[in-house]
N, C-alpha and C positions, 0 to 999 in steps of 0.2 A: 620388634614389637610384633605382638600376637595380639586384636583385640575381636573379644565375643563380647555378642549385644545380645541381651533375651529382652524381653517387654512381658510383663506378666500383668493382663489385663483382669487378671481377678482380685487382683494387690493393688493396683494400679504402681507399678514400681518397674523402674529402664534400669535393669542392671549391665553394666558396663566391666567387663572382667578381661582387664590385662595381663598379660606374662612377658617377661625379657626385658631388655637395657631401653632405656626411654628417655627421649634427649628433649631439651626447652621445646623445639621445636612439635614435638609431637603431643607432648603436655598439652601445649596452646590449641591444636587441632585438634584433641579430644575433648575440650571445654566448649570449643565451638560445636564439636558434633554434638554435644551433651545440650547446647542451648537450640538448636535447628529440630533434635529429638524432642523436645518438652514442648515444642510450636506443635509439633505434630500430634502429640498424645499431653493431651490439658489436661491438668488436676493431677500427675503421675510423681511422684517423686523418685528420685534419683539414687543410686548405689553403686558406687566405682569401686572396684577389688582391684586393687595394683598389690595386694600380698605378694605375690610372685614375681615382682618387677625389681629394677635397678634404676634409681633414678638417684643421681647425685647433684643437684642442680647449685649454684654460686647466690649466696643474697640475692643478687638484681635478677635471678630466670624465677628464683622464687616469689618473689615479688611481683615479677610480669603474670605470672600463670594466676597469681593469688587477686591481681586488680581484674583477669579476665575473667575470673570465677563469680568475682564481686558483683559483673553485669547480673551473672544469672540471681541474685540475691535481691533486684530493683527488679527483673523479670517476671518473676512469680514468686509465690508465698508455700512454697513446697520444700522441702527438707531434703538436701544432698548428705551424702555420708560416702566420706574416703575411706578407704580400708588399705594401711600403709603397712609396709614391714615391719615385722617386731624387732628395730634393732634401736640400740643403747640410746640412738640421736632419735627414735620415734617420738617420745613425746614433746622434746623440743622444736624438733621441724613442725609438730602438729600445733603447737600454741601459735608458734611464729605465724606460721600459714592464716590459722584462723585470724588472727590479729590483724595481719595484713590485710585478709578479705574484707574482713568486717570496717578496716579503717577506709578502703576505699570504696564500701559501698555506702558509707555515713557520707565519704566528700562525693559521691554520684548523687546522692538523693539531695543534698543539699543545693549541688548544681541545679539538678531539676526544677528545684522549687524556688529557684534565685538567689539562696544565702552564697554569701562568698565565705572562706575560711582563711581566718588569719589574716 
């Protein structure tokens, strides 16, 4: 995996461009790196360009990455955008990822305010 990061101070955007093959550990590391970046650049939105990558996660790996991303939703109210490769499965993967991320974020939020689900 080759990664490049650009900080656009004028538009308050952190852009991360990834190319090559990535695995789940690298994806998790990327999410943690983004989390650290937003702490340094408060008020910035995030754009992760993964269009030139190959990532074939198993469902549990996708859930793990989505859960890690959901922590970002709790930490800040900025936008996060992931540009993914234009494959036949693109829409399905994006829908599953978003649903998982939102469910994990809701669970984290409920835990933070002291409510238990289930």
